[in-house]
N, C-alpha and C positions, 0 to 999 in steps of 0.2 A: 364483364362489364365494360372494359375498354372498347371491345369491338362494337358493342351496342351504342356507346356514346360516339364512336367514330362515325358510325353509320348515320346517327342523328345529325352530326355536324356536316356530313357530306350531303345529306338531303336538304338541309337548309343552312348554308354557310354563314348566314346572318343571325343565326339563333345563338345569342350570347350564352344562354343557359347550357346549351349543348357543349360549347367550348369549355365553359367552367367545369361542367361535370366531367368532361374528358380530361381536363388538366388535373382535377382532384384525383381521378382514378390513376393517372400516371404517377402523381405524387405519392399516393398510397403504395404503389408498387416500386418506389424508389427510382423511377425512370424520370429523373429531374430535368434532363435536357428536353425530353418530349413534353413534360409539364410546362416548362418555360415557353415553348413554342405555342402550346394551346392557350396558356394564360395571356400571352401577347396578342393572339388572335381575338380573344375576348375583349381585351383592352382597346383594340382597334375599333371594335363595334361600339363599346361603351366604356370610355376611360374614367368613369366616375364611380366605380365600385371600389371603395377603400379596401374591402376584404380581398379582392382580386389582386390589388397591388401588394397587399401584405403577403399573400400566398406566393406571388411571383418573387418577392424578396426572400421568402423562406427557401424557395427552390434554388435561387442563386446562392444563398448561404450554404445549402447542402453541398453545392459544388465548390465551396470555399471562394466564391466570387463576392467577397464581402462589400467591396465598393459599389458594385452593381446592386447588391441587396439594399444598401443604405439609400440609394437613389429611389428605390421602390418604396421603402418605408416612408421616406420624405413625401412622396406623392400621396401615400395613404393618409398621412397626417394633414396634408393640405386639404384633402377632401373631408376628413373627419378629425378635427383637432382635439376631440375629447376621447380618442380611441387609445385606451391604456395599453392594449395589446401591441399596437404599432410602436409606441414608445419603448415597450419592453423588448420588442424585436430589434429595434434600433440599438438599444443598449447592448443586447446580446451580440450584434454584429460588431460593434465597437470593441466589445470584450474579446471577440475572436481576433480582432486586429491588434489586441494588447494595448488599446487606447483606453486605459482605465478611467481617466478623467471624463471623457465623453460618455463612457459606459455608465458611470455613476450619475452623470447629468441626466441622461434619458431614463435611467431606472427611477430616479427621484421624481421626474415628471410623471412617469407612469403611476407612481404612488399617490400623486396629487389627485389623479382621476379615479384611482382604485386603491384606496389604502389597505384593503384586505387581500391584496395580490401577494400571496405567500411566496410564489416563485421569484418575485422581484426581491423580496426581503432576503431570500436565500442567496440570490446572486450577488446582492450588495454585500452580504456577509462574507461570501467567498472572496470578493475583491479586497475587503478589509483584512481578511486572513492572509492573503498574499502579500499585503502591505505590512503585515505584522502589527496591524492596529486591532489587537484582539478584543479590547473592551468594546469597541464599536461593533465588531462582528457579533460578539455575545449579545449585545443589546438588540441587534437586528433579529437574531434567532429567537430571543425571548418575546419580541413583539409579534413575530410570526406565530409562535406557539400559543400566544393568547388568542390569535385568530383561529388557528387550527391545532388544538392540543393533541390531535391523533395523527399528525403527519410524521411518519417514521423518519423520513429524510432529515427533518429538522432536528429531531432528538439525536440522530446519529452524528450529524455535522457538529452539533453543539458539544457532544461528547468528545469528538476529535479535537476541537479547539481546546477544551479543558485538558485533554491529554497532552497536547502540544505545549501548553503553558504549565504543565506539571501540577495542575489542580486535580489530583487523582480522585479525590472524594466526589467531586462534581462529575468527573468523567464517568465514574462507576454508576452514579445516580442516573445519568442520562442514557448510558448503555442499557441499564436495567429497564428504563422506561421504553426504550426502543424494542427491547426483547419482549416486553409485555404486549407490544403491538404486533410483533412477528416472532413468536416463540420458536419457530422451526427454521430460523435463519442461522446457519452455521457460522457465517462470517461475523455476525454480531456476538455470538457466544465466544468466538475466538478473540475478538477485540476486547471483550470484557476480561477474558483470561489474561490478555497482555497487560492491561492496566493493573490487575491484581498481582500479576507476576512482578511488575515494576515496583510495586509497593511491598514486596515480600509477603503478600497474603497468599501463600501457596495453597491453602485449603480452598479458597475461592477460585484461584487459578485452576486447580485440578478439577473442581466441579465444572467450571466453564469449558475448559478444553475437552473434558470427557463428553459434555453435551454436544460440542461441535463434532466430535468423532462419531457420536451416536447418530447424529443427523446426516453427516457426510463421512462415511468410513474411508473415503479416499483423500481426506484432508491431511496431506503429509505434514504441513507446518503445525497443525494442531497435535498430531501424534508426537512430533519432535518436542514441542513446547510442553506437552503433558509429561514427556519423559524428563525434561529439564526440571519441571516442578517437583516431580518425585525425587530427582537427584538432590535438590536442595532440602527436601524432607529426609534425606538419607535413606530413602526407600529404594535401594538400587535394583532389587529384583524387578519391581514394577517399572522402573525407568527402562530397564533392559527390554522388557516386553513391549513397551511403547516404541522404542527405537527400532525394534525388529518389525513391528507392524508397519512403520514408515518405510523400512527397507524393502518390504514386500512390494511396495508401490513404486519405489525409486531406488534401484540397487546401486547406481553410480553416484553416491552422495558422500563426499569425504567428511562432511559435518556429522552425519549420522554414525559413520564408523568411528570418528573421534569421540563422540558422546558415548557410544557403546564401550569403547576402550576405557574411558574414564570410570564408568560404572563398574566394569570388571576389575579394574585396578583397585577401586575402593573396596571391593569384596575380596581383595587379595587373590583373585583368580588371574594370576599374572600371565599364564600361557594364553588365555583368551584376550587379555589386555594387549599383549604383544601382537597377536594375530590381527586385532582390529586397528591398532596403531600402524602396523605394516600396510594394511589395506588403505588406511588414510593416506599414507605416503606414496602409495602407487598412483593415487589420483591427484595428490597435492604434495609433490616431492619437497617443496620448500616450506612446509608447515612447521614453523619453529617450535610450537608447543608440542606437537607429536614427536618431533626429534628429541626434545629435552626429556619428555616423559619416557620414551623408549630408552634413552641413554641412562636414565636413573634406574629403570627396572633392570637393565643389563648389569649395571654397576652394583646397585645396592641389594638386589635380590638374586640375580642369576650368577653374579661374580664373573661375568664375561666382560672383562675390562677392555679388551681390544674392541669388541663390538660397541661397547659404551662410548669409547673415545671416537669411533667413527661418527657416531651421531652428534657428540658434543662438538667435534671439529667442524661438522657441517653447519651447526648453529653459528659458530664463530665466523665462518666464512660468509654466512648470510647477513649476520648482524652482530658485530663485535661487542655491542653494548648488552646483548642478552646473555649474561654470564652468571646468572643467579645459581647455577649448578656447580659453582667453583669447588665446593667441598667434595662433591662426588668425583669431579674431574681430578682433583688433587689425590684422592684416594686411589683412583684407577692407576695414575702414574706411579704412586708409591708401590702398589701391588705388582706393577710390571717392572719395578726397579728403575724407573725414570725419575730419580731423586731431584735433579735440577728442574725438570718440568713440574714436579709436584710443588717445589718451592715457589716457582713462578705463580702457580695458581693460588697458593696460600698467601703470597704477597698481594696478589690481585684481590683476594677476599678481604684482606686487612684494609685495603684502600676503600673497598666498597662499604665496609662497616663504618669506617671513619667518615665517609660521606653520607652515611645514613641510608645506604641503598641495600 
C-alpha cells in the first residue's frame, strides 16, 4: 500500500489525498517520522483539514513530542471548534506531560461536545484515581457504564478502584461482570482470585485461580496463589502440587521454595521442609523467615543444636529485633551446656513477654 501511495504522490505532488493516504499508511505501520513528513506535505497543499492536523498531532505524540502534538491539536480545534476528538487528543497529550489540570480541562470540553465519549470518561477517572479522588473516579466510571454497559475496560477499572479502596464486595461484583464479558481472560480470573483471597474467601479464590490456570497453564502467579489458598485451607498436599507446577515454569524462585517448605513442615515432612528451606536460602541467603524456620526444625525436631544456632545467630546478625525464637535458642544452649547463654535468652524472652511481644 505504501509504495502505491508513494507513486500516486510522485505522479501528482499536489494531490492532497495521495499525501494523506500515504501518511495514514505510514502511521498504520508505526513509521511515525515518515507519517509526519507526509501529513506536513498534505497541510502545505491544504492547511484546512482538521483531521490531518489531528493525525499529525497523533504522530508527534507517538514520538513523545507532546508539545508539537499540542500545537497540531490547537490547529485542528481552530478549524473545527466542535471536534470532540481533537479536545480528547489535547487532553491525552497534556496527560502524557503529567499536566493533569489541563488534561482534565480539555477532556471536559470534549464531553461538552460528545457526552457519550466513554474513552474520555475513562481517562478522567484514571486521573482522579491518581489523585486519590476515588469517589469522583467511581462516578465517572458509572456514567460511562450507563452509556456502554458492555465495555470490559470500564468494569475492570471500576473493580480496581473498589479493590484499592478495600470495598471488596463491589470489586468482586465488577470483576464478575468483566468476566461475564470475557470469560476466557485469565488475568480477570486471577484478579478476582486476589480479591477473594484478600477477604479470606478461599473457596472463591481457589475456583478463580484454578480457572486462570486452566485458561493459561503457564500463569506462574496463579499457580502460586492457588497454592497459598490451599495452604490457608490446610490442604497442604494440594498446595504442594500447585507450587510444583509453578516450579516447572520457573525453577529459580525462592518464594516457591519457601512456600513448599512451609507446606511440608505443616505435614511434618521435615526432611523435605529442610530441603526446600535450604534451596530458598541458596537463592535468598538473608531470608529471615527461612532461617528461623530451619533453626526451629533443627532444634525442636532434629535435635541438631549447633546447626540450629548457626541459623539463629544469622537472624540476629541481620535483624536483632527478630528474636521470637528465643525459647528454642535457650533450649539449644542448654543442651550444649552453654548455661550463661541460655540464661541470656531466657532473660530476653522475659523482657519480650513483659513488653507484649
